[in-house]
A tleap script that builds the chain and sets N, CA, C and O, in Angstrom:
source leaprc.protein.ff14SB
mol = sequence {
  NMET ALA LYS ILE ASN ARG ALA TYR ALA ASP
  LYS TYR ARG GLN LEU GLY ARG ASN LEU ALA
  TYR TYR ARG ARG LEU ARG GLY TYR SER GLN
  ALA GLU LEU ALA GLU LYS LEU ASP LEU SER
  GLU GLY TYR VAL GLY HIE ILE GLU ALA GLN
  ASN VAL ASP LYS GLU PRO SER LEU GLN VAL
  LEU PHE ARG ILE ALA GLU ALA LEU ASP VAL
  PRO ALA TYR LYS PHE PHE MET ASP ALA LYS
  MET PRO PRO VAL LEU ARG ARG ASN ARG LYS
  CARG
}
set mol.1.N position { 0.843 -1.182 0.000 }
set mol.1.CA position { 0.000 0.000 0.000 }
set mol.1.C position { 0.889 1.245 0.000 }
set mol.1.O position { 1.888 1.315 0.715 }
set mol.2.N position { 0.516 2.185 -0.786 }
set mol.2.CA position { 1.237 3.456 -0.868 }
set mol.2.C position { 0.687 4.430 0.170 }
set mol.2.O position { -0.464 4.320 0.594 }
set mol.3.N position { 1.516 5.372 0.568 }
set mol.3.CA position { 1.099 6.430 1.490 }
set mol.3.C position { 0.042 7.302 0.809 }
set mol.3.O position { 0.187 7.642 -0.365 }
set mol.4.N position { -1.025 7.669 1.536 }
set mol.4.CA position { -2.090 8.463 0.923 }
set mol.4.C position { -1.706 9.940 0.830 }
set mol.4.O position { -0.919 10.454 1.625 }
set mol.5.N position { -2.274 10.584 -0.144 }
set mol.5.CA position { -2.159 12.022 -0.294 }
set mol.5.C position { -3.188 12.621 0.674 }
set mol.5.O position { -4.379 12.333 0.556 }
set mol.6.N position { -2.760 13.425 1.601 }
set mol.6.CA position { -3.650 13.998 2.629 }
set mol.6.C position { -4.840 14.750 2.029 }
set mol.6.O position { -5.882 14.866 2.673 }
set mol.7.N position { -4.698 15.256 0.814 }
set mol.7.CA position { -5.808 15.969 0.164 }
set mol.7.C position { -6.994 15.035 -0.072 }
set mol.7.O position { -8.127 15.491 -0.222 }
set mol.8.N position { -6.731 13.732 -0.104 }
set mol.8.CA position { -7.790 12.755 -0.372 }
set mol.8.C position { -8.161 11.920 0.856 }
set mol.8.O position { -8.874 10.925 0.731 }
set mol.9.N position { -7.694 12.306 2.017 }
set mol.9.CA position { -7.922 11.525 3.233 }
set mol.9.C position { -9.408 11.285 3.490 }
set mol.9.O position { -9.792 10.181 3.875 }
set mol.10.N position { -10.248 12.297 3.285 }
set mol.10.CA position { -11.691 12.130 3.498 }
set mol.10.C position { -12.271 11.100 2.540 }
set mol.10.O position { -13.166 10.342 2.911 }
set mol.11.N position { -11.770 11.068 1.317 }
set mol.11.CA position { -12.244 10.089 0.330 }
set mol.11.C position { -11.890 8.669 0.760 }
set mol.11.O position { -12.687 7.747 0.586 }
set mol.12.N position { -10.695 8.495 1.319 }
set mol.12.CA position { -10.295 7.168 1.785 }
set mol.12.C position { -11.120 6.734 2.997 }
set mol.12.O position { -11.456 5.558 3.136 }
set mol.13.N position { -11.443 7.681 3.867 }
set mol.13.CA position { -12.308 7.341 5.008 }
set mol.13.C position { -13.694 6.929 4.514 }
set mol.13.O position { -14.280 5.976 5.027 }
set mol.14.N position { -14.221 7.648 3.517 }
set mol.14.CA position { -15.517 7.304 2.936 }
set mol.14.C position { -15.462 5.903 2.319 }
set mol.14.O position { -16.378 5.101 2.501 }
set mol.15.N position { -14.401 5.624 1.604 }
set mol.15.CA position { -14.226 4.310 1.003 }
set mol.15.C position { -14.255 3.226 2.085 }
set mol.15.O position { -14.925 2.206 1.923 }
set mol.16.N position { -13.545 3.440 3.164 }
set mol.16.CA position { -13.511 2.470 4.266 }
set mol.16.C position { -14.873 2.274 4.906 }
set mol.16.O position { -15.258 1.147 5.217 }
set mol.17.N position { -15.604 3.362 5.106 }
set mol.17.CA position { -16.954 3.250 5.681 }
set mol.17.C position { -17.874 2.470 4.753 }
set mol.17.O position { -18.641 1.618 5.202 }
set mol.18.N position { -17.798 2.760 3.467 }
set mol.18.CA position { -18.658 2.058 2.516 }
set mol.18.C position { -18.286 0.580 2.415 }
set mol.18.O position { -19.161 -0.283 2.348 }
set mol.19.N position { -17.012 0.302 2.405 }
set mol.19.CA position { -16.592 -1.094 2.361 }
set mol.19.C position { -17.141 -1.837 3.583 }
set mol.19.O position { -17.695 -2.928 3.450 }
set mol.20.N position { -16.989 -1.253 4.758 }
set mol.20.CA position { -17.496 -1.871 5.979 }
set mol.20.C position { -19.012 -2.055 5.917 }
set mol.20.O position { -19.529 -3.081 6.358 }
set mol.21.N position { -19.717 -1.084 5.381 }
set mol.21.CA position { -21.168 -1.168 5.246 }
set mol.21.C position { -21.562 -2.369 4.389 }
set mol.21.O position { -22.389 -3.182 4.803 }
set mol.22.N position { -20.976 -2.484 3.203 }
set mol.22.CA position { -21.347 -3.588 2.313 }
set mol.22.C position { -20.875 -4.932 2.845 }
set mol.22.O position { -21.538 -5.948 2.639 }
set mol.23.N position { -19.732 -4.947 3.529 }
set mol.23.CA position { -19.263 -6.190 4.147 }
set mol.23.C position { -20.267 -6.681 5.178 }
set mol.23.O position { -20.636 -7.856 5.183 }
set mol.24.N position { -20.709 -5.782 6.048 }
set mol.24.CA position { -21.678 -6.153 7.079 }
set mol.24.C position { -23.029 -6.508 6.468 }
set mol.24.O position { -23.701 -7.433 6.922 }
set mol.25.N position { -23.416 -5.773 5.444 }
set mol.25.CA position { -24.676 -6.046 4.761 }
set mol.25.C position { -24.693 -7.470 4.204 }
set mol.25.O position { -25.736 -8.123 4.191 }
set mol.26.N position { -23.548 -7.945 3.751 }
set mol.26.CA position { -23.437 -9.306 3.216 }
set mol.26.C position { -23.193 -10.345 4.309 }
set mol.26.O position { -23.136 -11.544 4.036 }
set mol.27.N position { -23.051 -9.873 5.545 }
set mol.27.CA position { -22.908 -10.793 6.675 }
set mol.27.C position { -21.510 -11.319 6.921 }
set mol.27.O position { -21.346 -12.343 7.584 }
set mol.28.N position { -20.505 -10.646 6.405 }
set mol.28.CA position { -19.119 -11.073 6.608 }
set mol.28.C position { -18.466 -10.303 7.747 }
set mol.28.O position { -18.701 -9.107 7.919 }
set mol.29.N position { -17.656 -10.992 8.510 }
set mol.29.CA position { -16.757 -10.307 9.441 }
set mol.29.C position { -15.518 -9.928 8.632 }
set mol.29.O position { -15.344 -10.387 7.504 }
set mol.30.N position { -14.667 -9.097 9.206 }
set mol.30.CA position { -13.419 -8.767 8.522 }
set mol.30.C position { -12.606 -10.030 8.276 }
set mol.30.O position { -12.014 -10.195 7.210 }
set mol.31.N position { -12.576 -10.915 9.257 }
set mol.31.CA position { -11.810 -12.157 9.125 }
set mol.31.C position { -12.365 -13.036 8.009 }
set mol.31.O position { -11.600 -13.624 7.245 }
set mol.32.N position { -13.673 -13.128 7.910 }
set mol.32.CA position { -14.281 -13.958 6.862 }
set mol.32.C position { -14.007 -13.395 5.467 }
set mol.32.O position { -13.697 -14.143 4.539 }
set mol.33.N position { -14.123 -12.082 5.327 }
set mol.33.CA position { -13.846 -11.475 4.030 }
set mol.33.C position { -12.371 -11.645 3.670 }
set mol.33.O position { -12.037 -11.964 2.529 }
set mol.34.N position { -11.510 -11.432 4.633 }
set mol.34.CA position { -10.075 -11.589 4.397 }
set mol.34.C position { -9.753 -13.018 3.953 }
set mol.34.O position { -8.968 -13.220 3.027 }
set mol.35.N position { -10.349 -13.989 4.603 }
set mol.35.CA position { -10.108 -15.389 4.231 }
set mol.35.C position { -10.601 -15.670 2.807 }
set mol.35.O position { -9.926 -16.340 2.026 }
set mol.36.N position { -11.776 -15.153 2.488 }
set mol.36.CA position { -12.356 -15.343 1.153 }
set mol.36.C position { -11.433 -14.767 0.068 }
set mol.36.O position { -11.357 -15.307 -1.035 }
set mol.37.N position { -10.741 -13.682 0.383 }
set mol.37.CA position { -9.882 -12.998 -0.578 }
set mol.37.C position { -8.404 -13.375 -0.456 }
set mol.37.O position { -7.571 -12.893 -1.224 }
set mol.38.N position { -8.083 -14.235 0.508 }
set mol.38.CA position { -6.701 -14.608 0.790 }
set mol.38.C position { -5.858 -13.377 1.132 }
set mol.38.O position { -4.737 -13.212 0.653 }
set mol.39.N position { -6.431 -12.529 1.968 }
set mol.39.CA position { -5.752 -11.354 2.509 }
set mol.39.C position { -5.691 -11.508 4.023 }
set mol.39.O position { -6.361 -12.375 4.585 }
set mol.40.N position { -4.904 -10.688 4.680 }
set mol.40.CA position { -4.894 -10.729 6.140 }
set mol.40.C position { -6.079 -9.924 6.685 }
set mol.40.O position { -6.547 -8.972 6.060 }
set mol.41.N position { -6.543 -10.328 7.851 }
set mol.41.CA position { -7.627 -9.585 8.505 }
set mol.41.C position { -7.180 -8.154 8.792 }
set mol.41.O position { -7.970 -7.216 8.680 }
set mol.42.N position { -5.934 -7.994 9.155 }
set mol.42.CA position { -5.392 -6.666 9.430 }
set mol.42.C position { -5.430 -5.759 8.215 }
set mol.42.O position { -5.662 -4.556 8.335 }
set mol.43.N position { -5.201 -6.338 7.044 }
set mol.43.CA position { -5.230 -5.551 5.802 }
set mol.43.C position { -6.641 -5.039 5.539 }
set mol.43.O position { -6.831 -3.869 5.209 }
set mol.44.N position { -7.632 -5.922 5.685 }
set mol.44.CA position { -9.022 -5.500 5.496 }
set mol.44.C position { -9.380 -4.447 6.539 }
set mol.44.O position { -10.007 -3.439 6.212 }
set mol.45.N position { -8.992 -4.669 7.772 }
set mol.45.CA position { -9.259 -3.701 8.832 }
set mol.45.C position { -8.599 -2.363 8.561 }
set mol.45.O position { -9.157 -1.307 8.861 }
set mol.46.N position { -7.405 -2.418 7.992 }
set mol.46.CA position { -6.689 -1.168 7.692 }
set mol.46.C position { -7.432 -0.352 6.641 }
set mol.46.O position { -7.517 0.872 6.745 }
set mol.47.N position { -7.970 -1.028 5.628 }
set mol.47.CA position { -8.717 -0.304 4.589 }
set mol.47.C position { -9.947 0.372 5.194 }
set mol.47.O position { -10.313 1.480 4.801 }
set mol.48.N position { -10.580 -0.305 6.152 }
set mol.48.CA position { -11.793 0.239 6.775 }
set mol.48.C position { -11.497 1.271 7.848 }
set mol.48.O position { -12.393 2.019 8.240 }
set mol.49.N position { -10.277 1.331 8.327 }
set mol.49.CA position { -9.929 2.202 9.453 }
set mol.49.C position { -10.129 3.677 9.117 }
set mol.49.O position { -9.848 4.116 8.002 }
set mol.50.N position { -10.610 4.422 10.081 }
set mol.50.CA position { -10.866 5.852 9.888 }
set mol.50.C position { -9.595 6.688 9.975 }
set mol.50.O position { -9.602 7.864 9.612 }
set mol.51.N position { -8.521 6.100 10.444 }
set mol.51.CA position { -7.241 6.821 10.501 }
set mol.51.C position { -6.269 6.242 9.478 }
set mol.51.O position { -5.059 6.209 9.702 }
set mol.52.N position { -6.814 5.789 8.361 }
set mol.52.CA position { -6.020 5.156 7.312 }
set mol.52.C position { -4.912 6.091 6.839 }
set mol.52.O position { -5.130 7.291 6.675 }
set mol.53.N position { -3.720 5.532 6.622 }
set mol.53.CA position { -2.623 6.363 6.148 }
set mol.53.C position { -1.965 5.781 4.894 }
set mol.53.O position { -1.009 6.348 4.365 }
set mol.54.N position { -2.485 4.650 4.429 }
set mol.54.CA position { -1.975 4.042 3.202 }
set mol.54.C position { -3.149 3.645 2.322 }
set mol.54.O position { -4.199 3.230 2.813 }
set mol.55.N position { -2.956 3.777 1.025 }
set mol.55.CA position { -4.051 3.508 0.097 }
set mol.55.C position { -4.000 2.070 -0.425 }
set mol.55.O position { -2.924 1.563 -0.741 }
set mol.56.N position { -5.159 1.415 -0.515 }
set mol.56.CA position { -5.206 0.077 -1.097 }
set mol.56.C position { -5.102 0.174 -2.624 }
set mol.56.O position { -5.396 1.215 -3.212 }
set mol.57.N position { -4.690 -0.901 -3.240 }
set mol.57.CA position { -4.600 -0.900 -4.704 }
set mol.57.C position { -5.991 -1.066 -5.315 }
set mol.57.O position { -6.910 -1.568 -4.668 }
set mol.58.N position { -6.125 -0.647 -6.544 }
set mol.58.CA position { -7.387 -0.836 -7.258 }
set mol.58.C position { -7.674 -2.324 -7.433 }
set mol.58.O position { -8.830 -2.745 -7.381 }
set mol.59.N position { -6.646 -3.107 -7.636 }
set mol.59.CA position { -6.842 -4.549 -7.787 }
set mol.59.C position { -7.521 -5.127 -6.549 }
set mol.59.O position { -8.448 -5.928 -6.671 }
set mol.60.N position { -7.075 -4.734 -5.369 }
set mol.60.CA position { -7.689 -5.221 -4.134 }
set mol.60.C position { -9.128 -4.723 -4.031 }
set mol.60.O position { -10.016 -5.485 -3.647 }
set mol.61.N position { -9.370 -3.472 -4.364 }
set mol.61.CA position { -10.739 -2.948 -4.302 }
set mol.61.C position { -11.660 -3.678 -5.273 }
set mol.61.O position { -12.814 -3.958 -4.946 }
set mol.62.N position { -11.161 -3.982 -6.452 }
set mol.62.CA position { -11.969 -4.732 -7.420 }
set mol.62.C position { -12.254 -6.147 -6.914 }
set mol.62.O position { -13.359 -6.658 -7.098 }
set mol.63.N position { -11.281 -6.772 -6.286 }
set mol.63.CA position { -11.491 -8.117 -5.727 }
set mol.63.C position { -12.523 -8.083 -4.598 }
set mol.63.O position { -13.372 -8.969 -4.502 }
set mol.64.N position { -12.448 -7.061 -3.748 }
set mol.64.CA position { -13.418 -6.925 -2.661 }
set mol.64.C position { -14.810 -6.703 -3.236 }
set mol.64.O position { -15.775 -7.327 -2.796 }
set mol.65.N position { -14.913 -5.820 -4.213 }
set mol.65.CA position { -16.209 -5.548 -4.845 }
set mol.65.C position { -16.806 -6.823 -5.428 }
set mol.65.O position { -18.000 -7.081 -5.279 }
set mol.66.N position { -15.987 -7.603 -6.080 }
set mol.66.CA position { -16.455 -8.864 -6.667 }
set mol.66.C position { -16.916 -9.829 -5.579 }
set mol.66.O position { -17.963 -10.463 -5.714 }
set mol.67.N position { -16.139 -9.942 -4.504 }
set mol.67.CA position { -16.488 -10.852 -3.405 }
set mol.67.C position { -17.790 -10.448 -2.717 }
set mol.67.O position { -18.557 -11.301 -2.271 }
set mol.68.N position { -18.031 -9.141 -2.636 }
set mol.68.CA position { -19.243 -8.638 -1.979 }
set mol.68.C position { -20.404 -8.459 -2.956 }
set mol.68.O position { -21.515 -8.109 -2.556 }
set mol.69.N position { -20.137 -8.701 -4.235 }
set mol.69.CA position { -21.140 -8.543 -5.289 }
set mol.69.C position { -21.710 -7.123 -5.284 }
set mol.69.O position { -22.923 -6.913 -5.280 }
set mol.70.N position { -20.786 -6.159 -5.285 }
set mol.70.CA position { -21.127 -4.737 -5.262 }
set mol.70.C position { -20.293 -4.053 -6.343 }
set mol.70.O position { -19.092 -4.309 -6.433 }
set mol.71.N position { -20.886 -3.199 -7.156 }
set mol.71.CA position { -20.069 -2.452 -8.118 }
set mol.71.C position { -19.035 -1.605 -7.367 }
set mol.71.O position { -19.366 -0.948 -6.380 }
set mol.72.N position { -17.802 -1.624 -7.829 }
set mol.72.CA position { -16.711 -0.929 -7.134 }
set mol.72.C position { -16.993 0.556 -6.929 }
set mol.72.O position { -16.547 1.131 -5.936 }
set mol.73.N position { -17.717 1.183 -7.837 }
set mol.73.CA position { -17.967 2.619 -7.702 }
set mol.73.C position { -18.746 2.941 -6.427 }
set mol.73.O position { -18.651 4.055 -5.911 }
set mol.74.N position { -19.510 1.982 -5.917 }
set mol.74.CA position { -20.300 2.245 -4.710 }
set mol.74.C position { -19.423 2.482 -3.481 }
set mol.74.O position { -19.872 3.096 -2.514 }
set mol.75.N position { -18.193 2.010 -3.507 }
set mol.75.CA position { -17.276 2.269 -2.395 }
set mol.75.C position { -16.921 3.752 -2.317 }
set mol.75.O position { -16.488 4.236 -1.271 }
set mol.76.N position { -17.102 4.462 -3.409 }
set mol.76.CA position { -16.727 5.870 -3.467 }
set mol.76.C position { -17.911 6.818 -3.324 }
set mol.76.O position { -17.734 8.036 -3.341 }
set mol.77.N position { -19.109 6.277 -3.185 }
set mol.77.CA position { -20.315 7.094 -3.081 }
set mol.77.C position { -20.365 7.760 -1.709 }
set mol.77.O position { -19.980 7.162 -0.704 }
set mol.78.N position { -20.833 8.976 -1.679 }
set mol.78.CA position { -21.001 9.698 -0.419 }
set mol.78.C position { -22.445 9.516 0.015 }
set mol.78.O position { -23.335 10.242 -0.428 }
set mol.79.N position { -22.669 8.549 0.878 }
set mol.79.CA position { -24.029 8.227 1.325 }
set mol.79.C position { -24.088 8.259 2.843 }
set mol.79.O position { -23.077 8.105 3.527 }
set mol.80.N position { -25.276 8.460 3.345 }
set mol.80.CA position { -25.481 8.435 4.791 }
set mol.80.C position { -25.425 7.000 5.278 }
set mol.80.O position { -26.036 6.108 4.689 }
set mol.81.N position { -24.691 6.783 6.354 }
set mol.81.CA position { -24.593 5.461 6.933 }
set mol.81.C position { -25.818 5.198 7.800 }
set mol.81.O position { -26.197 6.046 8.608 }
set mol.82.N position { -26.443 4.023 7.640 }
set mol.82.CA position { -27.597 3.708 8.487 }
set mol.82.C position { -27.218 3.736 9.969 }
set mol.82.O position { -26.087 3.398 10.319 }
set mol.83.N position { -28.148 4.136 10.848 }
set mol.83.CA position { -27.858 4.257 12.283 }
set mol.83.C position { -27.281 2.988 12.897 }
set mol.83.O position { -26.421 3.072 13.773 }
set mol.84.N position { -27.729 1.821 12.462 }
set mol.84.CA position { -27.239 0.578 13.057 }
set mol.84.C position { -25.732 0.445 12.853 }
set mol.84.O position { -25.047 -0.075 13.734 }
set mol.85.N position { -25.204 0.891 11.735 }
set mol.85.CA position { -23.770 0.802 11.506 }
set mol.85.C position { -23.006 1.862 12.273 }
set mol.85.O position { -21.870 1.622 12.681 }
set mol.86.N position { -23.601 3.031 12.481 }
set mol.86.CA position { -22.936 4.046 13.305 }
set mol.86.C position { -22.754 3.515 14.719 }
set mol.86.O position { -21.710 3.741 15.332 }
set mol.87.N position { -23.756 2.809 15.248 }
set mol.87.CA position { -23.649 2.235 16.592 }
set mol.87.C position { -22.546 1.180 16.637 }
set mol.87.O position { -21.771 1.131 17.592 }
set mol.88.N position { -22.474 0.338 15.608 }
set mol.88.CA position { -21.495 -0.748 15.592 }
set mol.88.C position { -20.062 -0.243 15.506 }
set mol.88.O position { -19.150 -0.945 15.943 }
set mol.89.N position { -19.827 0.949 14.960 }
set mol.89.CA position { -18.483 1.484 14.830 }
set mol.89.C position { -17.839 1.744 16.170 }
set mol.89.O position { -16.611 1.784 16.255 }
set mol.90.N position { -18.620 1.923 17.224 }
set mol.90.CA position { -18.061 2.284 18.533 }
set mol.90.C position { -17.471 1.095 19.263 }
set mol.90.O position { -16.790 1.277 20.271 }
set mol.91.N position { -17.712 -0.121 18.785 }
set mol.91.CA position { -17.179 -1.312 19.453 }
set mol.91.C position { -15.707 -1.439 19.334 }
set mol.91.O position { -15.126 -2.394 19.848 }
savepdb mol mol.pdb
quit
């Protein structure tokens, strides 16, 4: 993963929130998704982290999108997170 450009930090946080949303919507834990993709759980967690400092590759994002059966562009959409997911973030 490359170091992120700080000008895009909000976009990476949005990407992480959306990825977490679709992962949970499909019923996967970070560990389950990581296993399905042959990635480490820490790597998936890092992409979802709100203090992300490194950018994931497009190849990884495309693989995640395929595994979750979600068009990759949806990871970049600026949408309101449902309340149930806002509560779960505090754990």
